[in-house]
Jmol script that loads the backbone (N, CA, C; Angstrom):
load data "model"
ATOM      1  N   UNK A   1      99.771  66.321  90.024  1.00  0.00           N
ATOM      2  CA  UNK A   1      99.017  67.152  89.104  1.00  0.00           C
ATOM      3  C   UNK A   1      98.283  68.281  89.853  1.00  0.00           C
ATOM      4  N   UNK A   2      97.695  67.934  90.997  1.00  0.00           N
ATOM      5  CA  UNK A   2      96.985  68.952  91.775  1.00  0.00           C
ATOM      6  C   UNK A   2      97.940  70.045  92.234  1.00  0.00           C
ATOM      7  N   UNK A   3      99.151  69.634  92.588  1.00  0.00           N
ATOM      8  CA  UNK A   3     100.149  70.595  93.035  1.00  0.00           C
ATOM      9  C   UNK A   3     100.506  71.563  91.910  1.00  0.00           C
ATOM     10  N   UNK A   4     100.635  71.052  90.686  1.00  0.00           N
ATOM     11  CA  UNK A   4     100.956  71.897  89.528  1.00  0.00           C
ATOM     12  C   UNK A   4      99.835  72.903  89.268  1.00  0.00           C
ATOM     13  N   UNK A   5      98.592  72.456  89.393  1.00  0.00           N
ATOM     14  CA  UNK A   5      97.456  73.362  89.191  1.00  0.00           C
ATOM     15  C   UNK A   5      97.421  74.442  90.267  1.00  0.00           C
ATOM     16  N   UNK A   6      97.722  74.060  91.505  1.00  0.00           N
ATOM     17  CA  UNK A   6      97.739  75.043  92.589  1.00  0.00           C
ATOM     18  C   UNK A   6      98.826  76.082  92.372  1.00  0.00           C
ATOM     19  N   UNK A   7     100.004  75.639  91.944  1.00  0.00           N
ATOM     20  CA  UNK A   7     101.108  76.568  91.676  1.00  0.00           C
ATOM     21  C   UNK A   7     100.745  77.485  90.511  1.00  0.00           C
ATOM     22  N   UNK A   8     100.163  76.943  89.453  1.00  0.00           N
ATOM     23  CA  UNK A   8      99.776  77.749  88.296  1.00  0.00           C
ATOM     24  C   UNK A   8      98.724  78.786  88.682  1.00  0.00           C
ATOM     25  N   UNK A   9      97.760  78.385  89.498  1.00  0.00           N
ATOM     26  CA  UNK A   9      96.723  79.319  89.938  1.00  0.00           C
ATOM     27  C   UNK A   9      97.313  80.427  90.797  1.00  0.00           C
ATOM     28  N   UNK A  10      98.243  80.062  91.683  1.00  0.00           N
ATOM     29  CA  UNK A  10      98.879  81.063  92.537  1.00  0.00           C
ATOM     30  C   UNK A  10      99.684  82.054  91.707  1.00  0.00           C
ATOM     31  N   UNK A  11     100.409  81.573  90.720  1.00  0.00           N
ATOM     32  CA  UNK A  11     101.186  82.461  89.855  1.00  0.00           C
ATOM     33  C   UNK A  11     100.287  83.390  89.051  1.00  0.00           C
ATOM     34  N   UNK A  12      99.193  82.875  88.552  1.00  0.00           N
ATOM     35  CA  UNK A  12      98.260  83.704  87.783  1.00  0.00           C
ATOM     36  C   UNK A  12      97.653  84.789  88.662  1.00  0.00           C
ATOM     37  N   UNK A  13      97.321  84.437  89.887  1.00  0.00           N
ATOM     38  CA  UNK A  13      96.733  85.402  90.814  1.00  0.00           C
ATOM     39  C   UNK A  13      97.728  86.498  91.171  1.00  0.00           C
ATOM     40  N   UNK A  14      98.962  86.128  91.428  1.00  0.00           N
ATOM     41  CA  UNK A  14      99.991  87.085  91.850  1.00  0.00           C
ATOM     42  C   UNK A  14     100.505  87.948  90.710  1.00  0.00           C
ATOM     43  N   UNK A  15     100.367  87.506  89.487  1.00  0.00           N
ATOM     44  CA  UNK A  15     100.948  88.245  88.372  1.00  0.00           C
ATOM     45  C   UNK A  15      99.935  89.107  87.631  1.00  0.00           C
ATOM     46  N   UNK A  16      98.732  89.266  88.200  1.00  0.00           N
ATOM     47  CA  UNK A  16      97.743  90.110  87.523  1.00  0.00           C
ATOM     48  C   UNK A  16      98.249  91.546  87.479  1.00  0.00           C
ATOM     49  N   UNK A  17      97.930  92.236  86.421  1.00  0.00           N
ATOM     50  CA  UNK A  17      98.424  93.602  86.213  1.00  0.00           C
ATOM     51  C   UNK A  17      97.820  94.559  87.229  1.00  0.00           C
ATOM     52  N   UNK A  18      98.638  95.413  87.767  1.00  0.00           N
ATOM     53  CA  UNK A  18      98.181  96.431  88.711  1.00  0.00           C
ATOM     54  C   UNK A  18      97.555  97.585  87.933  1.00  0.00           C
ATOM     55  N   UNK A  19      96.519  98.154  88.504  1.00  0.00           N
ATOM     56  CA  UNK A  19      95.873  99.286  87.857  1.00  0.00           C
ATOM     57  C   UNK A  19      96.678 100.550  88.113  1.00  0.00           C
ATOM     58  N   UNK A  20      96.824 101.353  87.105  1.00  0.00           N
ATOM     59  CA  UNK A  20      97.552 102.614  87.249  1.00  0.00           C
ATOM     60  C   UNK A  20      96.656 103.631  87.933  1.00  0.00           C
ATOM     61  N   UNK A  21      97.256 104.495  88.725  1.00  0.00           N
ATOM     62  CA  UNK A  21      96.502 105.552  89.387  1.00  0.00           C
ATOM     63  C   UNK A  21      96.350 106.736  88.447  1.00  0.00           C
ATOM     64  N   UNK A  22      95.322 107.548  88.720  1.00  0.00           N
ATOM     65  CA  UNK A  22      95.029 108.718  87.903  1.00  0.00           C
ATOM     66  C   UNK A  22      95.649 109.963  88.523  1.00  0.00           C
ATOM     67  N   UNK A  23      95.849 110.952  87.697  1.00  0.00           N
ATOM     68  CA  UNK A  23      96.331 112.250  88.172  1.00  0.00           C
ATOM     69  C   UNK A  23      95.118 113.023  88.696  1.00  0.00           C
ATOM     70  N   UNK A  24      95.220 113.611  89.897  1.00  0.00           N
ATOM     71  CA  UNK A  24      94.093 114.402  90.411  1.00  0.00           C
ATOM     72  C   UNK A  24      93.941 115.709  89.636  1.00  0.00           C
ATOM     73  N   UNK A  25      92.750 116.272  89.675  1.00  0.00           N
ATOM     74  CA  UNK A  25      92.514 117.568  89.049  1.00  0.00           C
ATOM     75  C   UNK A  25      93.287 118.634  89.817  1.00  0.00           C
ATOM     76  N   UNK A  26      93.382 119.814  89.270  1.00  0.00           N
ATOM     77  CA  UNK A  26      94.091 120.916  89.950  1.00  0.00           C
ATOM     78  C   UNK A  26      93.439 121.227  91.297  1.00  0.00           C
ATOM     79  N   UNK A  27      92.102 121.204  91.342  1.00  0.00           N
ATOM     80  CA  UNK A  27      91.380 121.480  92.583  1.00  0.00           C
ATOM     81  C   UNK A  27      91.656 120.389  93.625  1.00  0.00           C
ATOM     82  N   UNK A  28      91.641 119.121  93.191  1.00  0.00           N
ATOM     83  CA  UNK A  28      91.943 118.016  94.099  1.00  0.00           C
ATOM     84  C   UNK A  28      93.378 118.097  94.605  1.00  0.00           C
ATOM     85  N   UNK A  29      94.315 118.423  93.713  1.00  0.00           N
ATOM     86  CA  UNK A  29      95.723 118.540  94.103  1.00  0.00           C
ATOM     87  C   UNK A  29      95.903 119.652  95.137  1.00  0.00           C
ATOM     88  N   UNK A  30      95.186 120.755  94.979  1.00  0.00           N
ATOM     89  CA  UNK A  30      95.275 121.860  95.937  1.00  0.00           C
ATOM     90  C   UNK A  30      94.765 121.423  97.312  1.00  0.00           C
ATOM     91  N   UNK A  31      93.696 120.625  97.345  1.00  0.00           N
ATOM     92  CA  UNK A  31      93.152 120.147  98.616  1.00  0.00           C
ATOM     93  C   UNK A  31      94.090 119.127  99.267  1.00  0.00           C
ATOM     94  N   UNK A  32      94.740 118.291  98.467  1.00  0.00           N
ATOM     95  CA  UNK A  32      95.722 117.342  98.996  1.00  0.00           C
ATOM     96  C   UNK A  32      96.889 118.118  99.601  1.00  0.00           C
ATOM     97  N   UNK A  33      97.360 119.118  98.873  1.00  0.00           N
ATOM     98  CA  UNK A  33      98.483 119.943  99.338  1.00  0.00           C
ATOM     99  C   UNK A  33      98.126 120.628 100.661  1.00  0.00           C
ATOM    100  N   UNK A  34      96.911 121.126 100.761  1.00  0.00           N
ATOM    101  CA  UNK A  34      96.447 121.787 101.984  1.00  0.00           C
ATOM    102  C   UNK A  34      96.408 120.804 103.159  1.00  0.00           C
ATOM    103  N   UNK A  35      95.933 119.591 102.921  1.00  0.00           N
ATOM    104  CA  UNK A  35      95.867 118.578 103.980  1.00  0.00           C
ATOM    105  C   UNK A  35      97.259 118.181 104.451  1.00  0.00           C
ATOM    106  N   UNK A  36      98.195 118.044 103.519  1.00  0.00           N
ATOM    107  CA  UNK A  36      99.577 117.690 103.853  1.00  0.00           C
ATOM    108  C   UNK A  36     100.236 118.831 104.629  1.00  0.00           C
ATOM    109  N   UNK A  37      99.974 120.063 104.215  1.00  0.00           N
ATOM    110  CA  UNK A  37     100.548 121.236 104.886  1.00  0.00           C
ATOM    111  C   UNK A  37     100.048 121.354 106.321  1.00  0.00           C
ATOM    112  N   UNK A  38      98.827 120.903 106.581  1.00  0.00           N
ATOM    113  CA  UNK A  38      98.283 120.943 107.936  1.00  0.00           C
ATOM    114  C   UNK A  38      99.094 120.068 108.892  1.00  0.00           C
ATOM    115  N   UNK A  39      99.821 119.104 108.351  1.00  0.00           N
ATOM    116  CA  UNK A  39     100.693 118.237 109.148  1.00  0.00           C
ATOM    117  C   UNK A  39     102.115 118.780 109.191  1.00  0.00           C
ATOM    118  N   UNK A  40     102.337 119.963 108.609  1.00  0.00           N
ATOM    119  CA  UNK A  40     103.661 120.576 108.618  1.00  0.00           C
ATOM    120  C   UNK A  40     104.591 120.003 107.559  1.00  0.00           C
ATOM    121  N   UNK A  41     104.021 119.474 106.496  1.00  0.00           N
ATOM    122  CA  UNK A  41     104.811 118.835 105.446  1.00  0.00           C
ATOM    123  C   UNK A  41     104.524 119.502 104.102  1.00  0.00           C
ATOM    124  N   UNK A  42     105.365 119.194 103.100  1.00  0.00           N
ATOM    125  CA  UNK A  42     105.186 119.797 101.779  1.00  0.00           C
ATOM    126  C   UNK A  42     105.780 118.906 100.696  1.00  0.00           C
ATOM    127  N   UNK A  43     105.410 119.237  99.476  1.00  0.00           N
ATOM    128  CA  UNK A  43     105.975 118.547  98.311  1.00  0.00           C
ATOM    129  C   UNK A  43     105.349 117.197  98.075  1.00  0.00           C
ATOM    130  N   UNK A  44     106.058 116.385  97.306  1.00  0.00           N
ATOM    131  CA  UNK A  44     105.589 115.048  96.979  1.00  0.00           C
ATOM    132  C   UNK A  44     104.854 115.003  95.649  1.00  0.00           C
ATOM    133  N   UNK A  45     104.405 113.820  95.308  1.00  0.00           N
ATOM    134  CA  UNK A  45     103.603 113.636  94.092  1.00  0.00           C
ATOM    135  C   UNK A  45     102.235 113.129  94.512  1.00  0.00           C
ATOM    136  N   UNK A  46     101.211 113.554  93.784  1.00  0.00           N
ATOM    137  CA  UNK A  46      99.835 113.263  94.160  1.00  0.00           C
ATOM    138  C   UNK A  46      99.183 112.355  93.124  1.00  0.00           C
ATOM    139  N   UNK A  47      98.366 111.405  93.639  1.00  0.00           N
ATOM    140  CA  UNK A  47      97.644 110.477  92.771  1.00  0.00           C
ATOM    141  C   UNK A  47      96.254 110.237  93.325  1.00  0.00           C
ATOM    142  N   UNK A  48      95.365 109.815  92.437  1.00  0.00           N
ATOM    143  CA  UNK A  48      94.012 109.423  92.802  1.00  0.00           C
ATOM    144  C   UNK A  48      93.866 107.965  92.395  1.00  0.00           C
ATOM    145  N   UNK A  49      93.496 107.092  93.344  1.00  0.00           N
ATOM    146  CA  UNK A  49      93.371 105.680  93.016  1.00  0.00           C
ATOM    147  C   UNK A  49      92.305 105.474  91.952  1.00  0.00           C
ATOM    148  N   UNK A  50      92.616 104.665  90.978  1.00  0.00           N
ATOM    149  CA  UNK A  50      91.716 104.451  89.855  1.00  0.00           C
ATOM    150  C   UNK A  50      90.691 103.343  90.112  1.00  0.00           C
ATOM    151  N   UNK A  51      90.767 102.688  91.265  1.00  0.00           N
ATOM    152  CA  UNK A  51      89.846 101.596  91.567  1.00  0.00           C
ATOM    153  C   UNK A  51      88.453 102.086  91.947  1.00  0.00           C
ATOM    154  N   UNK A  52      88.246 103.383  91.990  1.00  0.00           N
ATOM    155  CA  UNK A  52      86.940 103.937  92.319  1.00  0.00           C
ATOM    156  C   UNK A  52      86.688 104.051  93.818  1.00  0.00           C
ATOM    157  N   UNK A  53      87.731 103.939  94.622  1.00  0.00           N
ATOM    158  CA  UNK A  53      87.582 104.024  96.073  1.00  0.00           C
ATOM    159  C   UNK A  53      87.506 105.464  96.559  1.00  0.00           C
ATOM    160  N   UNK A  54      87.944 106.406  95.741  1.00  0.00           N
ATOM    161  CA  UNK A  54      87.957 107.807  96.147  1.00  0.00           C
ATOM    162  C   UNK A  54      89.132 108.148  97.027  1.00  0.00           C
ATOM    163  N   UNK A  55      90.128 107.273  97.111  1.00  0.00           N
ATOM    164  CA  UNK A  55      91.295 107.494  97.953  1.00  0.00           C
ATOM    165  C   UNK A  55      92.361 108.257  97.161  1.00  0.00           C
ATOM    166  N   UNK A  56      92.966 109.229  97.825  1.00  0.00           N
ATOM    167  CA  UNK A  56      94.049 110.008  97.236  1.00  0.00           C
ATOM    168  C   UNK A  56      95.355 109.623  97.924  1.00  0.00           C
ATOM    169  N   UNK A  57      96.458 109.775  97.201  1.00  0.00           N
ATOM    170  CA  UNK A  57      97.770 109.478  97.753  1.00  0.00           C
ATOM    171  C   UNK A  57      98.707 110.656  97.524  1.00  0.00           C
ATOM    172  N   UNK A  58      99.502 110.954  98.525  1.00  0.00           N
ATOM    173  CA  UNK A  58     100.582 111.927  98.408  1.00  0.00           C
ATOM    174  C   UNK A  58     101.847 111.161  98.767  1.00  0.00           C
ATOM    175  N   UNK A  59     102.707 110.954  97.796  1.00  0.00           N
ATOM    176  CA  UNK A  59     103.892 110.126  98.004  1.00  0.00           C
ATOM    177  C   UNK A  59     105.150 110.982  98.044  1.00  0.00           C
ATOM    178  N   UNK A  60     106.111 110.521  98.832  1.00  0.00           N
ATOM    179  CA  UNK A  60     107.412 111.186  98.960  1.00  0.00           C
ATOM    180  C   UNK A  60     107.283 112.615  99.484  1.00  0.00           C
ATOM    181  N   UNK A  61     106.398 112.806 100.448  1.00  0.00           N
ATOM    182  CA  UNK A  61     106.166 114.109 101.064  1.00  0.00           C
ATOM    183  C   UNK A  61     107.279 114.369 102.076  1.00  0.00           C
ATOM    184  N   UNK A  62     107.816 115.568 102.063  1.00  0.00           N
ATOM    185  CA  UNK A  62     108.914 115.923 102.950  1.00  0.00           C
ATOM    186  C   UNK A  62     108.379 116.598 104.211  1.00  0.00           C
ATOM    187  N   UNK A  63     108.777 116.023 105.355  1.00  0.00           N
ATOM    188  CA  UNK A  63     108.424 116.555 106.662  1.00  0.00           C
ATOM    189  C   UNK A  63     109.720 116.733 107.448  1.00  0.00           C
ATOM    190  N   UNK A  64     109.659 117.435 108.566  1.00  0.00           N
ATOM    191  CA  UNK A  64     110.860 117.639 109.386  1.00  0.00           C
ATOM    192  C   UNK A  64     111.459 116.319 109.850  1.00  0.00           C
ATOM    193  N   UNK A  65     110.616 115.340 110.122  1.00  0.00           N
ATOM    194  CA  UNK A  65     111.071 114.062 110.645  1.00  0.00           C
ATOM    195  C   UNK A  65     111.536 113.095 109.548  1.00  0.00           C
ATOM    196  N   UNK A  66     111.341 113.443 108.291  1.00  0.00           N
ATOM    197  CA  UNK A  66     111.727 112.554 107.194  1.00  0.00           C
ATOM    198  C   UNK A  66     110.747 112.616 106.042  1.00  0.00           C
ATOM    199  N   UNK A  67     110.746 111.571 105.264  1.00  0.00           N
ATOM    200  CA  UNK A  67     109.895 111.501 104.070  1.00  0.00           C
ATOM    201  C   UNK A  67     108.772 110.496 104.328  1.00  0.00           C
ATOM    202  N   UNK A  68     107.531 110.861 103.935  1.00  0.00           N
ATOM    203  CA  UNK A  68     106.362 110.051 104.233  1.00  0.00           C
ATOM    204  C   UNK A  68     105.447 109.925 103.020  1.00  0.00           C
ATOM    205  N   UNK A  69     104.583 108.907 103.079  1.00  0.00           N
ATOM    206  CA  UNK A  69     103.497 108.735 102.123  1.00  0.00           C
ATOM    207  C   UNK A  69     102.198 108.932 102.889  1.00  0.00           C
ATOM    208  N   UNK A  70     101.304 109.743 102.340  1.00  0.00           N
ATOM    209  CA  UNK A  70     100.008 110.026 102.950  1.00  0.00           C
ATOM    210  C   UNK A  70      98.911 109.372 102.124  1.00  0.00           C
ATOM    211  N   UNK A  71      97.865 108.880 102.797  1.00  0.00           N
ATOM    212  CA  UNK A  71      96.653 108.409 102.123  1.00  0.00           C
ATOM    213  C   UNK A  71      95.498 109.208 102.700  1.00  0.00           C
ATOM    214  N   UNK A  72      94.654 109.719 101.797  1.00  0.00           N
ATOM    215  CA  UNK A  72      93.556 110.584 102.201  1.00  0.00           C
ATOM    216  C   UNK A  72      92.235 110.014 101.708  1.00  0.00           C
ATOM    217  N   UNK A  73      91.189 110.210 102.510  1.00  0.00           N
ATOM    218  CA  UNK A  73      89.848 109.799 102.121  1.00  0.00           C
ATOM    219  C   UNK A  73      89.319 110.739 101.048  1.00  0.00           C
ATOM    220  N   UNK A  74      88.166 110.401 100.485  1.00  0.00           N
ATOM    221  CA  UNK A  74      87.615 111.224  99.401  1.00  0.00           C
ATOM    222  C   UNK A  74      87.246 112.631  99.854  1.00  0.00           C
ATOM    223  N   UNK A  75      87.114 112.846 101.183  1.00  0.00           N
ATOM    224  CA  UNK A  75      86.857 114.200 101.694  1.00  0.00           C
ATOM    225  C   UNK A  75      88.158 114.887 102.132  1.00  0.00           C
ATOM    226  N   UNK A  76      89.310 114.329 101.698  1.00  0.00           N
ATOM    227  CA  UNK A  76      90.655 114.882 101.906  1.00  0.00           C
ATOM    228  C   UNK A  76      91.106 114.868 103.367  1.00  0.00           C
ATOM    229  N   UNK A  77      90.561 113.957 104.162  1.00  0.00           N
ATOM    230  CA  UNK A  77      91.032 113.763 105.538  1.00  0.00           C
ATOM    231  C   UNK A  77      92.076 112.650 105.519  1.00  0.00           C
ATOM    232  N   UNK A  78      93.205 112.905 106.149  1.00  0.00           N
ATOM    233  CA  UNK A  78      94.310 111.942 106.188  1.00  0.00           C
ATOM    234  C   UNK A  78      93.896 110.749 107.068  1.00  0.00           C
ATOM    235  N   UNK A  79      94.056 109.541 106.532  1.00  0.00           N
ATOM    236  CA  UNK A  79      93.762 108.355 107.339  1.00  0.00           C
ATOM    237  C   UNK A  79      94.976 107.436 107.494  1.00  0.00           C
ATOM    238  N   UNK A  80      96.065 107.739 106.780  1.00  0.00           N
ATOM    239  CA  UNK A  80      97.264 106.919 106.906  1.00  0.00           C
ATOM    240  C   UNK A  80      98.494 107.735 106.545  1.00  0.00           C
ATOM    241  N   UNK A  81      99.508 107.630 107.393  1.00  0.00           N
ATOM    242  CA  UNK A  81     100.826 108.235 107.119  1.00  0.00           C
ATOM    243  C   UNK A  81     101.857 107.146 107.356  1.00  0.00           C
ATOM    244  N   UNK A  82     102.662 106.888 106.320  1.00  0.00           N
ATOM    245  CA  UNK A  82     103.663 105.829 106.391  1.00  0.00           C
ATOM    246  C   UNK A  82     105.025 106.420 106.118  1.00  0.00           C
ATOM    247  N   UNK A  83     105.999 106.080 106.952  1.00  0.00           N
ATOM    248  CA  UNK A  83     107.367 106.544 106.719  1.00  0.00           C
ATOM    249  C   UNK A  83     107.898 105.891 105.462  1.00  0.00           C
ATOM    250  N   UNK A  84     108.457 106.682 104.590  1.00  0.00           N
ATOM    251  CA  UNK A  84     108.947 106.202 103.292  1.00  0.00           C
ATOM    252  C   UNK A  84     110.329 105.629 103.416  1.00  0.00           C
TER     253      UNK A  84
END
end "model"
wireframe off; spacefill off
backbone 0.3
color backbone group
Protein backbone atom coordinates (compact mmCIF):
# COMPACT_ATOMS: atom_id res chain seq x y z
CA UNK A 1 0.00 0.00 0.00
CA UNK A 2 2.82 2.41 0.86
CA UNK A 3 4.42 1.69 -2.50
CA UNK A 4 1.16 2.55 -4.31
CA UNK A 5 0.90 5.85 -2.44
CA UNK A 6 4.51 6.71 -3.27
CA UNK A 7 3.95 5.96 -6.96
CA UNK A 8 0.72 8.01 -6.99
CA UNK A 9 2.45 10.95 -5.31
CA UNK A 10 5.35 10.79 -7.76
CA UNK A 11 2.98 10.74 -10.74
CA UNK A 12 0.99 13.68 -9.38
CA UNK A 13 4.17 15.68 -8.83
CA UNK A 14 5.56 14.95 -12.31
CA UNK A 15 2.32 15.60 -14.16
CA UNK A 16 1.62 19.09 -12.81
CA UNK A 17 0.84 21.56 -15.58
CA UNK A 18 3.70 23.72 -16.78
CA UNK A 19 3.17 27.46 -16.74
CA UNK A 20 3.10 29.13 -20.12
CA UNK A 21 5.59 31.90 -20.79
CA UNK A 22 4.51 35.43 -21.66
CA UNK A 23 5.32 37.42 -24.77
CA UNK A 24 7.76 40.27 -24.01
CA UNK A 25 6.79 43.86 -24.79
CA UNK A 26 8.22 45.47 -27.93
CA UNK A 27 10.80 47.32 -25.81
CA UNK A 28 11.83 44.10 -24.02
CA UNK A 29 12.05 42.23 -27.34
CA UNK A 30 14.32 44.97 -28.75
CA UNK A 31 16.65 44.65 -25.73
CA UNK A 32 16.72 40.85 -26.07
CA UNK A 33 17.53 41.21 -29.77
CA UNK A 34 20.33 43.66 -28.94
CA UNK A 35 21.83 41.29 -26.35
CA UNK A 36 21.72 38.36 -28.79
CA UNK A 37 23.28 40.49 -31.55
CA UNK A 38 26.17 41.35 -29.22
CA UNK A 39 27.08 37.64 -29.39
CA UNK A 40 27.00 37.75 -33.21
CA UNK A 41 23.66 35.96 -33.45
CA UNK A 42 20.18 36.82 -34.74
CA UNK A 43 16.60 35.67 -35.03
CA UNK A 44 14.78 33.25 -32.79
CA UNK A 45 11.65 33.59 -30.70
CA UNK A 46 11.52 35.57 -27.47
CA UNK A 47 9.67 34.81 -24.23
CA UNK A 48 9.42 36.16 -20.71
CA UNK A 49 9.08 33.57 -17.95
CA UNK A 50 5.72 33.88 -16.27
CA UNK A 51 6.94 32.59 -12.89
CA UNK A 52 7.90 36.14 -11.88
CA UNK A 53 11.65 35.48 -12.01
CA UNK A 54 12.27 38.24 -14.55
CA UNK A 55 14.14 35.82 -16.81
CA UNK A 56 13.89 36.21 -20.58
CA UNK A 57 14.46 33.49 -23.17
CA UNK A 58 15.56 33.68 -26.79
CA UNK A 59 15.03 30.29 -28.40
CA UNK A 60 16.26 28.91 -31.72
CA UNK A 61 18.71 31.79 -32.22
CA UNK A 62 20.93 31.40 -35.27
CA UNK A 63 24.67 31.86 -34.83
CA UNK A 64 27.61 31.01 -37.10
CA UNK A 65 28.36 27.93 -35.00
CA UNK A 66 24.76 26.65 -35.02
CA UNK A 67 21.45 27.20 -33.30
CA UNK A 68 21.28 28.18 -29.60
CA UNK A 69 18.90 29.05 -26.78
CA UNK A 70 19.77 32.11 -24.68
CA UNK A 71 18.59 32.93 -21.14
CA UNK A 72 18.86 36.52 -19.96
CA UNK A 73 18.53 38.14 -16.55
CA UNK A 74 15.96 40.86 -15.93
CA UNK A 75 18.62 43.47 -16.84
CA UNK A 76 19.07 41.70 -20.24
CA UNK A 77 22.52 40.26 -19.46
CA UNK A 78 23.03 36.78 -20.91
CA UNK A 79 23.64 34.17 -18.21
CA UNK A 80 23.14 30.95 -20.19
CA UNK A 81 23.67 29.82 -23.79
CA UNK A 82 22.72 26.27 -24.70
CA UNK A 83 23.28 24.57 -28.04
CA UNK A 84 19.90 23.65 -29.48
